[in-house]
C-alpha positions as CSV (number, residue, x, y, z in Angstrom):
1,M,0.8,-79.0,-128.1
2,T,-2.1,-80.2,-130.3
3,D,-2.7,-79.0,-133.9
4,I,-5.2,-76.2,-134.3
5,P,-8.2,-76.8,-136.5
6,Q,-7.6,-75.6,-140.1
7,P,-9.9,-75.1,-143.0
8,Q,-9.2,-78.2,-145.1
9,T,-10.0,-76.8,-148.5
10,R,-6.7,-77.6,-150.1
11,R,-4.4,-80.6,-150.4
12,F,-1.4,-78.5,-151.5
13,P,-0.2,-75.1,-150.4
14,E,-0.6,-71.9,-152.4
15,P,2.7,-70.9,-154.0
16,A,2.2,-67.3,-152.9
17,A,1.5,-68.4,-149.4
18,M,4.7,-70.4,-149.3
19,L,6.6,-67.2,-150.1
20,T,4.5,-65.2,-147.6
21,V,5.7,-67.4,-144.6
22,L,9.3,-66.5,-145.6
23,H,8.5,-62.8,-144.7
24,P,10.8,-61.2,-147.3
25,V,10.6,-57.9,-145.5
26,T,12.7,-59.5,-142.6
27,W,15.5,-60.5,-144.9
28,F,17.2,-57.1,-145.0
29,P,18.9,-56.9,-141.6
30,P,20.9,-60.2,-141.8
31,M,21.7,-59.5,-145.5
32,W,22.9,-56.0,-144.5
33,A,24.9,-57.4,-141.6
34,Y,26.7,-59.9,-143.8
35,L,27.5,-57.1,-146.2
36,C,28.8,-55.0,-143.2
37,G,31.0,-58.0,-142.3
38,T,32.5,-58.2,-145.8
39,V,33.2,-54.5,-145.7
40,S,34.8,-54.6,-142.3
41,S,37.0,-57.6,-143.2
42,G,39.5,-55.3,-144.9
43,V,39.2,-57.4,-148.1
44,S,37.4,-55.7,-151.0
45,P,34.1,-57.4,-151.7
46,L,34.9,-56.9,-155.4
47,E,37.7,-59.4,-155.0
48,K,35.4,-62.2,-154.1
49,P,32.0,-61.3,-155.5
50,G,30.7,-64.9,-155.6
51,L,31.2,-65.3,-151.8
52,V,29.6,-62.0,-151.2
53,I,26.5,-62.8,-153.2
54,L,26.2,-66.4,-152.0
55,G,26.5,-65.2,-148.4
56,I,23.9,-62.5,-148.8
57,V,21.4,-65.1,-150.3
58,L,22.2,-67.5,-147.5
59,A,21.8,-64.9,-144.7
60,G,18.5,-63.5,-146.1
61,P,16.2,-65.6,-148.2
62,V,17.5,-68.9,-147.0
63,V,18.4,-68.8,-143.3
64,C,16.3,-65.8,-142.3
65,G,13.5,-67.1,-144.5
66,M,13.8,-70.5,-143.0
67,S,13.6,-69.0,-139.5
68,Q,10.4,-67.2,-140.4
69,A,8.9,-70.3,-141.8
70,A,9.8,-72.3,-138.7
71,N,8.4,-69.5,-136.5
72,D,5.1,-69.4,-138.5
73,W,4.7,-73.1,-138.0
74,C,5.5,-73.1,-134.3
75,D,3.4,-69.9,-133.8
76,R,0.3,-71.2,-135.7
77,H,-1.6,-71.3,-132.4
78,V,-0.7,-67.7,-131.6
79,D,-1.4,-66.5,-135.2
80,A,-4.8,-68.1,-135.0
81,I,-5.6,-65.5,-132.3
82,N,-3.6,-62.5,-133.6
83,E,-3.7,-62.9,-137.4
84,P,-6.0,-65.8,-138.4
85,D,-5.7,-64.8,-142.1
86,R,-2.0,-65.8,-142.1
87,P,-1.2,-68.7,-144.5
88,I,-1.0,-71.5,-141.9
89,P,-4.0,-70.8,-139.7
90,S,-6.1,-69.8,-142.7
91,G,-5.4,-73.2,-144.4
92,R,-3.7,-71.7,-147.5
93,I,-0.8,-73.8,-146.3
94,P,-2.6,-77.0,-145.1
95,G,-1.7,-79.8,-142.9
96,R,2.0,-80.1,-142.1
97,W,3.3,-78.4,-145.2
98,G,4.5,-75.5,-143.2
99,L,6.7,-77.8,-141.2
100,Y,8.0,-79.5,-144.3
101,Q,8.9,-76.2,-145.9
102,A,10.9,-75.1,-142.8
103,L,12.8,-78.5,-142.6
104,F,13.6,-78.4,-146.3
105,M,15.0,-74.9,-146.1
106,S,17.1,-75.9,-143.0
107,V,18.8,-78.6,-145.2
108,L,19.1,-76.2,-148.1
109,A,20.8,-73.7,-145.7
110,L,23.4,-76.2,-144.6
111,L,24.1,-77.2,-148.2
112,I,24.7,-73.6,-149.2
113,G,26.7,-72.9,-146.0
114,W,29.0,-75.8,-146.9
115,Q,30.0,-73.8,-150.0
116,L,31.3,-70.9,-147.9
117,G,34.1,-72.9,-146.3
118,P,34.4,-74.0,-142.6
119,W,33.7,-70.6,-141.1
120,G,30.5,-70.2,-143.2
121,F,29.4,-73.7,-142.6
122,V,29.8,-73.6,-138.8
123,A,28.0,-70.2,-138.8
124,T,25.1,-71.7,-140.8
125,I,24.8,-74.6,-138.3
126,L,24.6,-72.0,-135.5
127,G,22.0,-69.9,-137.4
128,V,19.8,-72.9,-138.2
129,A,20.0,-74.2,-134.6
130,A,19.2,-70.7,-133.2
131,A,16.1,-70.5,-135.4
132,W,14.7,-73.7,-134.1
133,A,15.7,-73.0,-130.5
134,Y,13.8,-69.7,-130.7
135,S,10.6,-71.1,-132.0
136,A,10.2,-74.8,-131.3
137,E,9.3,-76.7,-128.1
138,P,10.7,-77.7,-125.8
139,V,13.3,-74.9,-125.9
140,R,11.2,-72.1,-127.4
141,L,13.3,-69.2,-126.2
142,K,10.6,-67.0,-127.7
143,K,8.7,-67.5,-124.5
144,S,11.2,-65.2,-122.7
145,G,11.2,-61.5,-123.4
146,W,14.9,-61.5,-122.6
147,W,16.4,-64.6,-124.1
148,G,14.3,-64.6,-127.2
149,P,15.0,-61.1,-128.6
150,G,18.6,-61.5,-127.5
151,L,19.1,-64.7,-129.5
152,V,17.4,-63.1,-132.6
153,G,19.4,-59.9,-132.3
154,L,22.7,-61.9,-132.2
155,S,21.5,-64.2,-135.1
156,Y,20.3,-61.3,-137.3
157,E,23.3,-58.9,-136.7
158,T,26.3,-60.4,-135.0
159,L,26.4,-63.8,-136.6
160,P,26.1,-62.7,-140.3
161,W,28.5,-59.8,-139.7
162,F,31.1,-62.2,-138.2
163,T,30.4,-64.7,-141.0
164,G,30.9,-62.1,-143.8
165,A,34.2,-61.0,-142.3
166,A,35.4,-64.5,-141.7
167,V,34.4,-65.8,-145.2
168,L,36.1,-63.0,-147.0
169,S,39.3,-63.0,-145.0
170,A,39.3,-66.8,-144.9
171,G,40.1,-66.7,-141.2
172,A,39.0,-65.4,-137.8
173,P,38.0,-61.7,-138.0
174,S,39.9,-59.1,-136.0
175,I,38.9,-58.2,-132.5
176,Y,37.6,-54.9,-133.8
177,V,35.1,-56.7,-136.0
178,V,34.1,-59.0,-133.2
179,I,33.5,-56.2,-130.7
180,I,31.4,-54.0,-133.1
181,A,29.4,-56.9,-134.5
182,L,28.6,-58.0,-130.9
183,L,27.6,-54.5,-129.8
184,Y,25.1,-54.1,-132.7
185,G,23.7,-57.6,-132.1
186,I,23.1,-56.7,-128.4
187,G,21.4,-53.5,-129.5
188,A,19.1,-55.4,-131.8
189,H,17.5,-56.9,-128.8
190,G,15.6,-53.6,-128.5
191,I,14.4,-53.8,-132.1
192,M,13.1,-57.4,-131.6
193,T,11.3,-56.2,-128.5
194,L,9.5,-53.6,-130.4
195,N,8.6,-56.2,-133.0
196,D,6.8,-58.1,-130.3
197,F,4.2,-55.3,-129.8
198,K,2.2,-56.5,-132.8
199,A,1.5,-59.9,-131.1
200,L,0.7,-58.6,-127.7
201,E,-2.8,-60.2,-127.3
202,G,-1.8,-63.5,-128.7
203,D,1.4,-63.7,-126.7
204,R,-0.5,-63.0,-123.5
205,A,-3.1,-65.6,-124.3
206,T,-0.6,-68.3,-125.1
207,G,2.0,-67.8,-122.4
208,V,4.7,-66.0,-124.4
209,N,6.3,-63.7,-121.9
210,S,7.5,-61.0,-124.2
211,L,8.5,-57.7,-122.6
212,P,5.4,-55.9,-123.8
213,V,3.4,-58.6,-122.0
214,T,5.4,-58.7,-118.8
215,L,6.3,-55.0,-118.5
216,G,3.4,-53.4,-120.4
217,P,3.9,-51.4,-123.7
218,E,5.2,-48.2,-122.1
219,K,7.9,-49.8,-119.9
220,A,8.9,-52.2,-122.7
221,A,9.3,-49.3,-125.1
222,W,11.7,-47.6,-122.6
223,V,13.7,-50.8,-122.1
224,A,13.9,-51.3,-125.9
225,S,15.1,-47.7,-126.4
226,I,17.8,-48.0,-123.7
227,V,19.0,-51.4,-125.0
228,M,19.3,-49.9,-128.6
229,T,21.0,-46.8,-127.4
230,V,23.7,-48.0,-125.0
231,P,25.6,-50.2,-127.5
232,Q,25.6,-47.4,-130.0
233,V,27.1,-45.0,-127.5
234,V,29.8,-47.6,-126.8
235,V,30.4,-47.9,-130.5
236,I,30.8,-44.1,-130.8
237,A,33.3,-44.1,-127.9
238,L,35.3,-46.9,-129.3
239,L,35.5,-45.2,-132.8
240,W,36.9,-42.1,-131.1
241,L,39.3,-44.2,-129.1
242,W,40.4,-46.0,-132.3
243,D,41.1,-42.6,-134.0
244,R,38.0,-42.7,-136.3
245,P,36.4,-39.3,-135.3
246,F,34.5,-38.7,-138.6
247,H,32.9,-42.2,-138.4
248,A,32.1,-41.6,-134.8
249,A,30.4,-38.3,-135.7
250,G,28.4,-40.2,-138.4
251,V,27.1,-42.8,-135.9
252,T,26.4,-40.0,-133.5
253,A,24.3,-38.2,-136.1
254,V,22.1,-41.3,-136.8
255,L,21.7,-41.9,-133.1
256,L,20.5,-38.4,-132.6
257,V,17.8,-38.9,-135.2
258,Q,16.9,-42.1,-133.5
259,F,16.3,-40.1,-130.3
260,W,13.7,-38.0,-132.2
261,A,12.0,-41.2,-133.5
262,M,12.0,-42.7,-130.0
263,S,10.3,-39.5,-128.6
264,V,7.6,-39.9,-131.2
265,M,7.1,-43.6,-130.4
266,M,6.9,-42.9,-126.6
267,K,3.7,-40.9,-127.2
268,D,1.9,-44.1,-128.2
269,P,4.3,-47.1,-127.8
270,K,1.9,-49.8,-128.9
271,G,0.6,-47.8,-131.9
272,K,4.0,-46.4,-133.0
273,A,6.2,-49.4,-132.5
274,P,5.7,-50.6,-136.1
275,W,6.4,-47.1,-137.3
276,Y,9.6,-47.0,-135.4
277,N,10.7,-50.4,-136.8
278,G,10.4,-48.8,-140.2
279,V,12.2,-45.5,-139.4
280,G,14.5,-46.3,-136.5
281,V,15.8,-49.5,-137.9
282,V,17.0,-47.8,-141.1
283,L,19.0,-45.4,-139.0
284,Y,20.4,-48.2,-136.8
285,V,21.7,-50.2,-139.7
286,S,23.1,-47.1,-141.3
287,G,25.3,-46.7,-138.3
288,M,26.4,-50.3,-138.7
289,M,27.7,-49.6,-142.2
290,I,29.5,-46.5,-141.1
291,S,31.1,-48.5,-138.4
292,A,32.1,-51.3,-140.8
293,F,33.9,-48.7,-143.0
294,A,35.6,-47.3,-139.9
295,I,37.2,-50.6,-138.8
296,R,38.0,-52.1,-142.2
297,S,41.7,-51.1,-141.9
298,L,42.0,-51.7,-138.2
299,G,44.0,-54.9,-137.4
300,V,44.8,-55.6,-141.1
301,G,48.3,-56.9,-141.3
302,A,48.6,-57.0,-137.6
């Protein structure tokens, strides 16, 4: 793939533009998931505040920020169509500076991950590898509307949740943690599908087969809603089975509000998908924390 023409008005990138490609608004889900992991571990986060803070910084600004920088570099051709004012296609980050920033942050992530012990380091390796596999050729799983969102969902929710629990407990998390973290990671596939709506035209023009491209906005919105819903229903059933009825009721409540938000989105899937990502995602991650508190005592001492 050849480089796209860029306005060559700068030799060095704008500092503000280098922050922009990290997309700080995307940091919250993995940071929250890591915090859910620490809560669900059964170890009080107050006992090891340094590991909690370092892990949150690693999950959000560093690994997630790096993944966004890598994606912006690898997507510069798509962004030239969808959003030409973004830092790289606009020339505010000229030449290959976008690539250098993503590579530097990949190394930084591994250095920080090393400080979290073997579990944290291996998880960081997986997170960095997943980021590049999603965005970069020849793998570029982003081209698939199934594999791409699935990888991101697991990387944003399951991996940091598992890591937070493993780092705080200094060992493998309980099976309860693994199951719940995996379910919320699977459900996040739907969130990532809705995120693809904003790049519909550019994805179609550049051969990225996102679900909004291959299925159309209405069917893709239905698929995303079902994929988000089913894992949460399973979580509710498991919490009842594990004798956590009040927590199950809490997750049920946030899911019911999500149904309302989904009904609003379905009236105009393409126009309302960004709105849902602001409203529905808050509800989704609220259920994650409720579930984390529900399972924190399960399996402890077993």
